[in-house]
C-alpha positions in Angstrom: 11.4 59.1 70.4 14.3 61.3 71.3 16.7 60.8 74.2 15.3 63.8 75.9 11.8 62.4 75.9 13.0 59.0 77.1 14.5 60.7 80.2 11.5 62.9 80.9 9.8 60.7 83.6 13.1 60.6 85.6 13.6 64.3 85.1 10.1 65.0 86.4 10.9 63.0 89.5 14.1 64.9 90.1 12.4 68.3 89.7 9.4 67.4 91.9 11.5 65.8 94.7 14.7 67.9 94.5 14.2 69.3 98.0 13.8 65.8 99.5 16.8 64.5 97.5 18.9 67.4 98.7 17.8 66.7 102.3 18.7 63.0 101.9 22.1 63.9 100.5 22.7 66.3 103.3 21.8 63.7 105.8 24.4 61.3 104.4 27.1 64.0 104.3 26.3 64.9 107.9 26.6 61.2 108.9 30.0 60.9 107.1 31.2 64.1 108.7 30.1 63.0 112.1 31.9 59.7 111.9 35.1 61.3 110.5 35.0 63.9 113.2 34.8 61.1 115.9 37.9 59.4 114.4 39.8 62.7 114.3 38.8 63.3 117.9 40.2 60.0 119.0 43.4 60.5 117.0 44.0 63.9 118.5 43.6 62.7 122.1 46.7 61.9 124.1 47.4 58.2 124.2 50.6 56.2 125.1 49.8 53.0 123.2 48.4 52.1 119.9 45.3 50.5 121.4 44.4 53.8 123.1 45.9 53.1 126.5 46.7 56.2 128.5 48.8 54.4 131.1 52.4 53.0 130.5 52.4 50.4 127.9 52.8 46.8 129.1 51.8 47.5 132.7 48.7 45.4 132.5 46.3 48.3 133.0 44.1 49.5 130.2 42.7 53.0 130.5 41.3 54.5 127.3 40.7 58.2 126.8 37.3 59.7 127.1 37.3 60.4 123.3 37.8 56.7 122.6 35.1 55.4 125.0 32.6 58.1 123.8 33.3 57.3 120.2 32.9 53.6 120.9 29.5 54.3 122.4 28.4 56.4 119.5 29.6 53.9 116.9 27.8 51.0 118.7 24.6 52.4 117.2 25.9 52.7 113.7 24.0 49.7 112.4 20.8 50.9 114.0 21.2 54.3 112.4 21.5 52.7 108.9 18.4 50.7 109.5 16.5 53.8 110.5 17.8 55.5 107.3 16.4 52.6 105.3 13.0 53.0 107.0 13.1 56.7 106.1 13.9 55.8 102.5 11.0 53.4 102.3 8.6 55.9 103.9 9.7 58.6 101.4 9.1 56.3 98.5 5.7 55.1 99.8 4.4 58.5 100.6 5.6 61.7 98.8 7.0 59.8 95.8 4.2 57.5 94.8 1.1 57.4 97.0 0.6 61.1 96.9 0.3 61.1 93.2 -2.0 58.2 93.2 -4.1 59.8 95.9 -4.3 63.2 94.1 -4.7 61.8 90.6 -1.6 63.6 89.4 -0.4 60.4 87.8 -3.0 60.8 85.1 -1.2 63.7 83.6 2.0 61.6 83.2 0.1 58.7 81.7 -1.6 61.1 79.2 1.8 62.0 77.9 2.4 58.5 76.5 4.2 57.4 79.7 3.0 53.9 80.6 2.1 52.9 84.2 5.1 50.6 84.3 7.5 53.4 83.1 5.9 55.8 85.5 6.6 53.5 88.5 10.0 52.5 87.3 11.0 56.2 87.1 10.1 56.6 90.8 12.0 53.5 91.9 15.3 53.7 89.9 16.5 57.0 91.3 15.8 56.3 95.0 17.3 52.9 94.6 20.5 54.2 93.1 20.9 57.0 95.5 20.1 54.8 98.5 22.6 52.2 97.4 25.4 54.7 96.8 24.9 56.6 100.0 24.6 53.5 102.1 27.7 52.0 100.6 29.7 55.1 101.4 28.4 55.1 105.0 29.3 51.4 105.4 32.9 52.0 104.2 33.3 55.1 106.5 31.8 53.2 109.5 34.2 50.2 109.0 37.1 52.6 108.8 36.1 54.5 112.0 35.3 51.3 113.9 38.7 49.7 113.1 40.5 52.6 114.6 38.8 52.7 118.0 38.4 49.1 118.9 41.1 49.2 121.6 40.7 46.0 123.6 37.7 45.0 121.5 34.8 46.3 123.7 31.7 44.1 123.5 29.6 47.0 122.4 31.4 47.1 119.1 31.4 43.3 118.6 30.6 42.3 115.0 27.5 40.3 116.1 25.9 43.2 118.1 22.5 44.2 116.5 23.6 47.8 116.7 26.8 47.2 114.8 26.3 44.2 112.5 24.1 45.9 109.8 26.8 48.6 109.3 29.6 46.3 108.5 28.6 44.7 105.2 26.3 44.5 102.2 23.2 43.7 104.3 22.7 47.5 104.8 22.5 48.0 101.0 20.0 45.1 100.8 17.9 46.8 103.5 17.9 50.0 101.5 16.8 48.3 98.3 14.2 46.3 100.3 12.9 49.5 101.8 12.4 51.0 98.3 10.5 48.0 97.1 8.3 47.8 100.2 7.6 51.5 99.9 6.5 51.1 96.3 4.3 48.0 97.1 2.6 49.7 100.0 1.9 52.8 98.0 0.2 51.0 95.1 -1.7 48.8 97.5 -3.0 51.6 99.8 -2.9 54.6 97.4 -3.2 57.0 100.3 -0.2 58.9 101.5 -0.2 58.6 105.3 -1.5 55.0 105.5 1.1 53.9 102.9 3.9 55.6 104.9 2.7 54.0 108.2 2.3 50.5 106.6 5.8 50.8 105.1 7.3 51.6 108.5 5.5 48.7 110.2 6.5 46.2 107.6 10.2 47.3 107.6 10.3 47.5 111.3 8.9 44.0 111.6 11.3 42.5 109.1 14.3 44.2 110.8 13.2 43.1 114.2 12.7 39.5 113.0 16.2 39.3 111.4 17.7 40.8 114.5 16.2 38.1 116.7 16.8 35.1 114.4 19.9 36.1 112.4 22.0 33.4 114.1 19.9 30.7 112.4 21.0 31.8 108.9 24.1 29.7 109.2 25.0 26.6 111.2 26.7 27.2 114.5 29.9 25.5 115.7 29.8 23.4 118.9 32.6 23.5 121.5 32.7 20.6 124.0 34.5 20.1 127.3 34.8 21.5 130.8 35.8 24.9 129.4 34.2 25.0 126.0 33.9 28.8 125.8 35.4 30.2 122.6 37.8 33.0 122.7 38.1 36.2 120.7 35.0 37.9 119.3 32.9 34.7 118.8 29.1 35.1 118.9 27.9 32.8 121.7 24.4 31.5 121.0 23.6 28.7 123.5 25.4 26.9 126.3 24.8 24.1 128.7 25.7 20.5 129.3 25.1 17.1 127.7 23.9 14.1 129.7 25.4 10.7 129.1 22.5 9.9 126.7 23.2 13.1 124.7 20.3 15.2 126.0 20.9 18.9 126.0 20.5 20.8 129.3 20.7 24.6 129.0 22.1 27.0 131.6 19.2 29.5 130.9 16.8 27.0 132.4 18.5 27.2 135.7 17.1 30.6 136.3 13.6 29.1 136.5 14.7 26.5 139.1 15.7 26.8 142.7 19.3 25.8 142.0 21.2 28.4 140.1 24.8 27.5 141.1 27.4 25.5 139.2 25.8 22.2 140.2 22.4 23.1 138.6 22.9 21.0 135.4 25.1 18.3 137.0 22.3 17.6 139.4 20.1 16.9 136.3 22.7 14.5 134.8 24.9 16.8 132.9 28.4 15.4 132.3 29.9 17.5 129.5 29.7 21.2 128.9 28.9 22.6 125.4 28.7 26.0 123.7 27.1 26.7 120.3 28.6 29.7 118.7 29.4 31.6 115.5 33.2 32.2 115.1 34.3 35.4 113.5 34.7 33.5 110.2 30.9 33.2 110.0 30.5 36.9 109.6 30.5 36.9 105.8 28.3 33.7 105.4 25.7 35.4 107.7 26.0 38.7 105.9 25.6 37.1 102.5 22.7 34.9 103.6 20.7 37.8 105.0 21.6 39.9 102.0 20.4 37.3 99.6 17.1 36.8 101.4 16.5 40.6 101.5 17.3 41.0 97.8 14.9 38.1 96.9 12.2 39.8 99.0 12.9 43.1 97.4 12.6 41.6 93.9 9.3 39.9 94.9 7.9 43.1 96.3 8.9 45.1 93.2 7.4 42.6 90.8 4.2 42.5 92.9 4.0 46.3 92.9 4.1 46.4 89.1 1.5 43.7 88.9 -0.8 45.5 91.3 -0.4 48.8 89.4 -1.1 47.1 86.1 -4.2 45.4 87.5 -5.6 48.6 89.0 -5.1 50.6 85.8 -5.3 48.1 83.0 
């Protein structure tokens, strides 16, 4: 079999979906241009100090420019934007790329040309996976570059642990993109109808993303600070706080809001003697990122294997 015939399934995918691929590429380019434009806007705004202060340096007053504060606000949703992009990738794979051909019966033409079902599905997964990974990697690098230049006095909205920021700072975004491709393929071969497959993909991805956003802090053990002022400094991610009784029982400040006493004596009245804070220091960023990335890649591999198995069973 010639090299040309070996590449034919992939070429068919490119020709059939070239408009969608161009649209996806244009979306990535626009995102990159937007972020670069924000960074240029900040750099061209008048500032007196390196951290963006417009007042005299060293006077104790921090007043950033409008360009800096607006850019910080825009960038605070960078991680969310990449998650939405992953959902769009998964919906595209599930609907126009796979389910539409299964629903219309167009797949039979390809299989009649000595293209096996496994080869047919692989051709529809490899290209989106490669493009999604490459595009997301570039967006992550550009986002990290832009964020590092507008932190100023480290606003909380750009903190590394914020749900709107965290996915855009590391490989977890690439893992979400690959997971989206795998989920899209699995939903397509399970449902075999375009719109239901697209809807199911969006629901599954949204649920997984929401779950990780809520429970991400459990992916790595926290550090506990003890004492009268146990609050960590810097950009630590505070998880839980309260006081310990003499027997070691944990009392939480959040429980005070359900009681009549909300003041500083709330926990002491219950026997609290030592304050504590459970938190993730900045050094936990990479362990958390790699743990979530590993889980997502395992889920992606499982979804991909199941998609091939379902397709083989349906069309054995």
